[in-house]
matplotlib code that plots the C-alpha trace (Angstrom):
import matplotlib.pyplot as plt

x = [-9.5, -7.4, -5.2, -8.3, -9.7, -6.4, -6.0, -9.5, -8.8, -5.6, -7.6, -10.4, -7.7, -5.9, -9.3, -10.3, -6.9, -7.2, -10.8, -9.8, -6.6, -8.9, -11.6, -8.5, -7.2, -10.6, -10.7, -7.0, -8.4, -11.4, -9.1, -6.9, -9.8, -11.4, -8.0, -7.6, -4.4, -5.8, -6.3, -2.5, -1.4, -3.4, -1.7, 1.7, 0.9, -0.3, 3.2, 5.2, 3.2, 3.9, 7.7, 7.5, 5.6, 8.3, 11.1, 9.5, 7.9, 7.8, 4.9, 1.5, -0.5, -3.4, -0.8, 0.0, -3.6, -4.6, -1.6, -2.3, -6.1, -4.8, -2.3, -4.3, -6.3, -3.9, -1.2, -3.5, -4.3, -0.7, 0.0, -3.0, -1.3, 1.8, 0.5, -1.9, 0.3, 2.1, -1.0, -2.3, 0.7, -0.4, -4.3, -7.2, -10.0, -12.1, -9.7, -9.7, -13.6, -13.3, -10.7, -12.7, -15.7, -13.6, -12.7, -16.2, -17.2, -17.2, -14.0, -12.4, -13.3, -11.8, -8.7, -8.4, -8.8, -6.3, -3.6, -1.8, -1.4, -0.4, 2.2, 3.6, 3.7, 5.0, 7.9, 8.9, 8.8, 10.8, 13.5, 13.6, 13.9, 16.7, 18.6, 18.6, 19.7, 22.6, 23.5, 23.4, 25.5, 27.9, 28.3, 28.8, 31.4, 33.1, 32.7, 34.6, 37.5, 36.2, 36.1]
y = [42.1, 39.6, 39.2, 38.6, 36.0, 34.3, 34.2, 32.7, 30.1, 29.1, 28.9, 26.8, 24.4, 24.0, 23.4, 20.7, 19.0, 18.9, 17.5, 14.8, 13.9, 13.9, 11.5, 9.3, 9.0, 8.1, 5.3, 4.1, 4.0, 2.1, -0.4, -0.8, -1.2, -3.8, -5.7, -5.9, -3.9, -1.2, -3.8, -4.9, -1.4, -1.0, -4.1, -2.6, 0.7, -1.3, -3.3, -0.2, 1.4, -1.6, -1.2, 2.6, 1.5, -0.9, 1.5, 4.4, 2.6, 5.9, 7.0, 6.2, 3.7, 6.4, 8.6, 5.6, 4.7, 8.3, 8.5, 5.1, 6.1, 9.3, 7.8, 5.0, 7.1, 9.7, 7.2, 5.5, 8.9, 9.7, 6.6, 6.8, 10.3, 8.6, 5.7, 7.8, 9.4, 6.0, 4.0, 7.0, 6.4, 3.0, 2.7, 4.8, 5.5, 3.3, 0.4, 0.9, 0.8, -2.6, -4.0, -2.9, -4.7, -7.9, -7.5, -7.0, -10.1, -13.5, -14.7, -11.4, -11.3, -14.8, -13.5, -10.7, -12.9, -15.5, -13.1, -12.8, -16.3, -16.9, -14.1, -15.7, -19.2, -17.8, -16.1, -19.3, -21.3, -18.4, -18.8, -22.7, -22.0, -19.6, -21.9, -24.8, -22.4, -21.2, -24.8, -25.6, -22.7, -23.6, -27.3, -26.4, -23.7, -26.5, -28.9, -26.6, -26.0, -22.6, -23.3]
z = [-18.0, -19.9, -16.7, -14.7, -17.2, -17.4, -13.7, -13.4, -15.9, -14.1, -10.8, -12.5, -14.0, -10.6, -8.9, -11.7, -11.4, -7.5, -7.7, -10.3, -8.1, -5.0, -6.9, -7.9, -4.4, -3.3, -5.8, -4.4, -0.9, -1.9, -3.8, -0.9, 1.3, -1.1, -1.5, 2.3, 1.8, 4.5, 7.1, 6.5, 6.8, 10.1, 11.4, 10.4, 12.2, 15.4, 15.4, 14.9, 17.7, 20.0, 19.2, 20.1, 23.3, 24.4, 23.7, 25.6, 28.4, 30.4, 28.3, 29.6, 27.8, 27.2, 25.4, 23.2, 22.5, 21.6, 19.1, 17.7, 17.1, 15.3, 13.3, 12.2, 10.0, 8.9, 8.0, 5.6, 3.9, 3.7, 2.1, -0.3, -1.1, -2.1, -4.0, -6.0, -8.6, -8.9, -9.6, -11.9, -14.3, -14.9, -14.2, -15.3, -12.6, -14.9, -14.5, -10.9, -10.8, -12.6, -10.3, -7.3, -8.7, -9.0, -5.3, -4.2, -5.9, -4.3, -5.8, -5.3, -1.6, -1.4, -3.2, -0.5, 2.1, 1.1, -0.4, 3.0, 3.5, 0.0, 0.2, 3.4, 1.9, -1.3, 0.6, 2.3, -1.0, -2.7, 0.1, -0.1, -3.9, -3.6, -1.0, -3.7, -6.4, -4.3, -3.4, -7.1, -8.2, -5.4, -6.6, -10.1, -9.3, -7.0, -10.1, -12.4, -9.7, -8.2, -4.6]

ax = plt.figure().add_subplot(projection="3d")
ax.plot(x, y, z, "-o")
ax.set_aspect("equal")
plt.show()
């Protein structure tokens, strides 16, 4: 009887943890959708599929179209499964609720819309900054006699 009770308790705990993880994963997916990240991931999948299409030109377009459609959804779910444990270490479900609420607000929608271009321009600025820093370091080393 005790073994049966213990086994039932273990199953209940596992079911509760799985449900909690599923709930958290749903929040992560909602967060990624709200921030526009899912759209970015879809663009990446489409780009990768385009590369595959070019490298395997003997495969008919309808096969590629079917695979792209299939992978478009499953890869996002796979990514969410990988990201959820990472986010869970740092953010509670309540935190995610507040963040999602922000991204659904007018300013949050604007942030999600502008983030890709801000990131692109920031990367360019970072490259310029890095190049100038490298030039300054090289000049200082030369000044000190290290060629």
